C-alpha positions as CSV (number, residue, x, y, z in Angstrom):
1,M,-63.1,-51.1,26.5
2,T,-66.0,-49.1,25.1
3,D,-66.6,-48.9,21.3
4,V,-68.0,-45.1,21.7
5,R,-65.0,-42.9,21.4
6,Q,-64.8,-39.2,22.0
7,E,-64.1,-37.0,18.9
8,T,-60.9,-34.7,19.2
9,G,-62.5,-32.0,16.7
10,I,-59.4,-33.1,14.4
11,A,-60.8,-35.7,12.1
12,A,-57.5,-36.5,10.5
13,L,-56.6,-36.9,13.9
14,D,-59.6,-39.3,14.7
15,D,-58.7,-41.4,11.5
16,L,-55.2,-42.3,13.3
17,L,-56.9,-43.0,16.6
18,G,-59.2,-45.7,15.3
19,G,-62.1,-43.4,15.4
20,G,-61.1,-40.9,18.8
21,L,-60.0,-40.9,22.0
22,I,-61.6,-43.6,24.9
23,P,-63.6,-42.3,27.8
24,G,-62.9,-43.1,31.2
25,T,-59.0,-43.2,30.2
26,L,-56.1,-40.4,30.4
27,T,-54.4,-39.1,27.1
28,V,-51.1,-37.3,27.6
29,V,-50.2,-35.1,24.7
30,L,-46.4,-34.3,24.7
31,G,-44.3,-31.3,23.1
32,A,-42.2,-28.3,23.7
33,T,-43.6,-24.7,24.0
34,G,-45.6,-23.7,20.9
35,I,-45.7,-26.5,19.4
36,G,-49.5,-26.7,19.6
37,K,-50.6,-28.4,22.2
38,T,-53.2,-25.6,23.5
39,Q,-55.1,-25.1,20.4
40,L,-55.4,-29.0,20.3
41,G,-56.9,-29.1,24.0
42,V,-59.3,-26.4,23.1
43,Q,-60.5,-28.3,19.5
44,F,-61.0,-31.4,21.7
45,A,-63.0,-29.5,25.0
46,R,-65.4,-27.6,21.9
47,Q,-65.9,-30.8,20.1
48,G,-67.9,-31.9,23.4
49,L,-70.6,-29.8,22.7
50,H,-71.0,-31.3,19.2
51,Q,-70.9,-35.2,20.9
52,E,-72.3,-35.0,23.9
53,G,-74.2,-31.7,24.4
54,E,-71.9,-29.9,26.4
55,T,-68.5,-28.2,25.6
56,G,-65.3,-29.7,28.0
57,V,-63.7,-28.0,30.4
58,V,-60.1,-26.6,30.9
59,F,-58.2,-26.5,34.5
60,D,-55.1,-24.5,33.7
61,M,-52.1,-24.9,36.2
62,T,-49.7,-22.6,34.5
63,S,-47.7,-20.7,37.5
64,R,-45.2,-18.8,35.9
65,G,-47.3,-15.5,34.9
66,D,-50.1,-15.4,31.9
67,S,-52.3,-18.2,31.3
68,Q,-52.0,-20.7,27.7
69,N,-54.3,-18.2,25.3
70,H,-57.1,-20.8,25.7
71,A,-59.8,-18.1,25.9
72,E,-58.2,-16.3,22.7
73,Y,-57.8,-19.6,20.7
74,A,-61.5,-20.6,21.8
75,R,-62.7,-17.2,20.4
76,R,-60.8,-17.1,17.3
77,L,-61.3,-20.7,16.5
78,F,-65.0,-21.5,17.6
79,D,-66.3,-17.5,18.7
80,W,-66.3,-19.4,21.9
81,E,-66.3,-16.9,25.2
82,Q,-64.9,-19.1,27.9
83,R,-66.7,-18.3,31.4
84,A,-63.7,-18.4,33.8
85,M,-64.2,-19.5,37.3
86,S,-62.5,-17.4,40.0
87,A,-59.4,-19.4,41.5
88,T,-59.5,-16.7,44.8
89,D,-63.2,-16.3,45.5
90,S,-64.3,-18.8,48.3
91,V,-66.0,-21.8,47.8
92,D,-70.0,-22.0,48.0
93,P,-70.2,-25.9,48.1
94,M,-74.1,-25.3,47.9
95,A,-73.4,-23.6,44.2
96,V,-72.9,-26.6,42.5
97,W,-76.5,-27.0,42.1
98,D,-77.3,-24.3,40.1
99,R,-76.0,-24.3,36.5
100,E,-76.0,-20.5,36.4
101,L,-73.4,-20.6,39.3
102,A,-71.4,-23.8,38.9
103,R,-71.0,-24.1,34.7
104,F,-67.6,-22.5,34.0
105,D,-65.1,-23.3,30.7
106,Y,-62.0,-22.5,32.5
107,L,-59.9,-22.1,35.8
108,H,-56.5,-20.7,36.0
109,L,-55.5,-22.6,39.2
110,F,-52.7,-20.7,40.2
111,R,-52.0,-16.9,39.1
112,H,-48.5,-16.2,40.6
113,S,-45.9,-14.9,37.7
114,G,-42.3,-16.5,38.1
115,R,-43.2,-18.9,40.8
116,R,-41.2,-22.0,40.6
117,V,-43.0,-25.8,39.8
118,S,-40.1,-27.6,41.6
119,I,-40.3,-28.2,45.6
120,G,-36.9,-28.7,45.4
121,D,-36.0,-25.2,44.4
122,L,-38.4,-23.8,47.4
123,E,-36.9,-22.7,50.8
124,P,-39.0,-24.6,53.6
125,D,-40.8,-21.8,54.5
126,D,-41.8,-21.1,50.8
127,W,-42.5,-24.7,51.0
128,R,-44.8,-24.9,53.4
129,E,-46.6,-21.3,52.2
130,W,-47.2,-23.5,49.0
131,K,-48.8,-26.3,51.0
132,I,-51.1,-23.8,52.4
133,E,-52.4,-22.2,48.9
134,L,-52.4,-25.9,47.8
135,A,-54.9,-27.4,50.2
136,K,-57.2,-24.1,49.9
137,K,-57.1,-24.7,45.8
138,L,-58.1,-28.3,46.6
139,Q,-61.5,-27.2,47.6
140,V,-61.5,-24.9,44.7
141,A,-60.8,-27.7,41.8
142,I,-63.0,-30.0,43.7
143,A,-66.4,-27.3,43.3
144,Y,-65.0,-26.7,39.8
145,F,-64.8,-30.1,38.2
146,Y,-67.9,-31.7,40.4
147,G,-70.1,-28.2,39.6
148,N,-69.4,-29.2,35.7
149,L,-69.6,-33.1,35.8
150,V,-72.8,-33.1,37.3
151,H,-74.4,-30.9,34.5
152,G,-73.3,-33.0,31.8
153,V,-69.5,-32.2,30.9
154,Q,-67.4,-35.0,29.7
155,R,-64.3,-34.0,28.9
156,C,-61.6,-32.5,30.9
157,V,-58.3,-30.5,29.4
158,I,-55.5,-30.3,31.9
159,D,-52.9,-27.7,30.5
160,G,-49.4,-26.0,31.9
161,L,-47.8,-28.9,33.5
162,E,-44.1,-28.0,33.4
163,P,-41.3,-29.9,32.8
164,T,-39.1,-31.2,36.0
165,D,-36.2,-33.3,36.5
166,K,-38.5,-35.9,38.6
167,A,-42.2,-35.9,38.9
168,S,-42.2,-36.3,42.7
169,D,-40.5,-32.9,43.0
170,S,-43.3,-31.2,40.8
171,F,-46.0,-29.2,42.8
172,Q,-48.3,-29.7,39.8
173,M,-47.7,-33.3,39.5
174,H,-48.9,-33.4,43.2
175,M,-51.9,-31.7,41.9
176,F,-52.7,-33.6,38.6
177,D,-52.4,-36.7,40.6
178,Y,-55.1,-35.9,42.9
179,V,-57.4,-34.2,40.2
180,Y,-57.4,-36.9,38.1
181,H,-57.4,-39.5,40.9
182,Q,-59.5,-38.6,43.6
183,I,-61.6,-36.3,41.4
184,L,-61.8,-37.5,37.5
185,R,-61.5,-41.3,38.4
186,K,-64.0,-41.2,41.6
187,E,-67.8,-42.1,41.7
188,S,-69.7,-39.2,42.0
189,E,-70.7,-39.9,45.4
190,W,-67.3,-39.4,47.0
191,V,-66.4,-36.6,45.0
192,A,-69.5,-35.1,46.7
193,R,-68.5,-36.0,50.1
194,D,-65.2,-34.7,49.4
195,L,-66.6,-31.2,48.6
196,F,-69.5,-30.9,51.1
197,R,-67.8,-32.6,53.8
198,V,-69.8,-32.7,57.2
199,K,-72.7,-31.4,55.3
200,F,-72.8,-34.4,53.1
201,R,-75.8,-36.5,54.2
202,E,-78.3,-32.9,54.3
203,Q,-77.1,-33.3,50.5
204,E,-77.4,-36.5,50.1
205,P,-80.4,-36.9,48.3
206,T,-79.5,-34.0,45.6
207,A,-75.8,-35.9,45.2
208,T,-78.0,-38.8,43.8
209,A,-80.2,-37.2,41.4
210,H,-76.9,-35.5,40.1
211,R,-75.2,-38.7,39.9
212,Y,-72.8,-38.7,36.8
213,D,-70.7,-42.0,34.9
214,H,-67.2,-41.0,35.8
215,K,-66.4,-44.0,33.5
216,Q,-67.6,-41.5,30.7
217,V,-65.1,-38.8,31.3
218,G,-62.4,-38.1,29.1
219,C,-59.1,-36.6,30.3
220,L,-56.7,-34.9,28.1
221,L,-53.2,-33.6,30.0
222,L,-51.2,-31.3,28.1
223,Y,-47.6,-31.9,29.2
224,T,-44.8,-29.5,28.0
225,T,-41.6,-30.9,27.5
226,H,-37.7,-30.0,27.1
227,E,-37.8,-32.0,23.6
228,V,-38.3,-30.0,21.0
229,M,-37.7,-32.4,18.2
230,L,-40.2,-35.2,17.2
231,D,-37.4,-37.5,17.3
232,Q,-36.5,-37.1,21.1
233,L,-39.5,-37.6,22.0
234,L,-39.9,-40.7,20.1
235,S,-36.8,-41.9,21.9
236,R,-37.9,-40.5,25.3
237,P,-37.8,-43.4,27.8
238,I,-40.9,-43.8,30.1
239,E,-40.0,-45.1,33.5
240,T,-42.0,-46.9,36.1
241,G,-44.6,-44.2,37.8
242,D,-44.1,-42.0,34.9
243,V,-47.4,-40.2,34.3
244,L,-46.9,-41.8,30.5
245,S,-46.9,-45.0,32.5
246,N,-50.0,-44.9,33.2
247,A,-52.0,-42.7,30.0
248,N,-54.1,-44.9,27.8
249,T,-52.9,-42.9,24.7
250,I,-50.0,-40.8,24.2
251,I,-50.0,-38.2,21.3
252,L,-46.1,-36.7,20.4
253,M,-45.8,-33.2,18.8
254,G,-42.7,-32.2,17.5
255,K,-40.4,-30.0,14.9
256,V,-38.9,-31.9,12.2
257,R,-36.8,-31.3,9.6
258,D,-37.3,-31.1,5.8
259,G,-34.4,-30.3,4.0
260,T,-33.2,-26.6,5.1
261,K,-36.8,-25.9,6.5
262,M,-38.5,-26.7,9.7
263,G,-42.1,-28.0,10.2
264,R,-44.3,-29.7,12.5
265,A,-45.7,-33.3,12.9
266,L,-47.0,-35.7,15.4
267,H,-47.5,-39.4,16.6
268,V,-49.9,-41.5,18.2
269,A,-47.2,-43.4,20.5
270,K,-49.2,-45.6,22.6
271,H,-53.3,-46.2,22.3
272,R,-53.9,-49.4,24.5
273,G,-57.0,-51.1,23.7
274,S,-57.6,-49.7,20.1
275,Y,-56.3,-50.0,16.9
276,C,-54.2,-46.7,15.1
277,R,-52.0,-45.6,12.5
278,E,-48.2,-45.7,13.0
279,D,-47.7,-43.1,10.8
280,I,-45.7,-39.8,11.6
281,V,-48.1,-37.1,10.2
282,P,-47.0,-33.2,9.4
283,F,-49.3,-30.8,10.7
284,T,-49.8,-26.8,10.5
285,I,-51.4,-24.6,12.6
286,T,-53.9,-22.5,10.8
287,E,-56.6,-19.7,11.6
288,N,-58.5,-22.9,12.1
289,G,-57.1,-24.8,14.2
290,L,-54.3,-27.4,13.6
291,L,-54.6,-28.9,10.0
292,L,-52.9,-32.4,9.6
293,D,-51.5,-33.5,6.5
294,S,-53.5,-36.5,4.5
295,V,-52.2,-40.1,5.2
296,D,-52.8,-42.5,2.3
């Protein structure tokens, strides 16, 4: 495992993680809506500018209405105006070679207010409609990630994953599996093949010149849970095939009770291949982002 770490943008959290997150691996952050996951994701993405020379990208899979306020957080925390890629425009694969046309910070893939996220909740006709839309969205996702990775991006935040009774019943999880395994964890040449398809041969020399190392790309998945309290998250089982079982690092964020008051705290539940602290650390959400209490 590499000694190089990707800093989160939160020094106290990096200390808990033995220096930061490990490139080329999956980190899952679990917590209820409003606990602070998205702000953590924005801070992690922005830290890429200081560490790798490029801000990370955000892939928003929210499907029940509004996005997760990434642009607002980015603007308030860092005066960062995120460039958003359209999820509805037709994809021009050749545009990925032009930084101005390809380098975006944000993509909100599904903009359907009130749509369900469970396959089992859909009528057969609705599911067929979703499969057609998903197929179109895959090309948009490939162009978005490849167009950023060839221009030096090394960190990705995937947000908006909502809870379902079974992971196999979530179309969001199907999309995440594709993005993670077929884009982020594939060698760049094979991602280019998926993007250009029959035109790959004529683009192969350019793809070779723009080759990147997928093993240096970190992925932060923000996963919304039904569980609100940190104690509930700590006792949550990890099932075989669960995204958590494949994660290198798991960070839990939940509410804690302090007498008659409620607060927030986080815990690094898993950090494979690395030292990490075992502390449960209180944190607050401030105008400058997440602020962790000091740990002795």
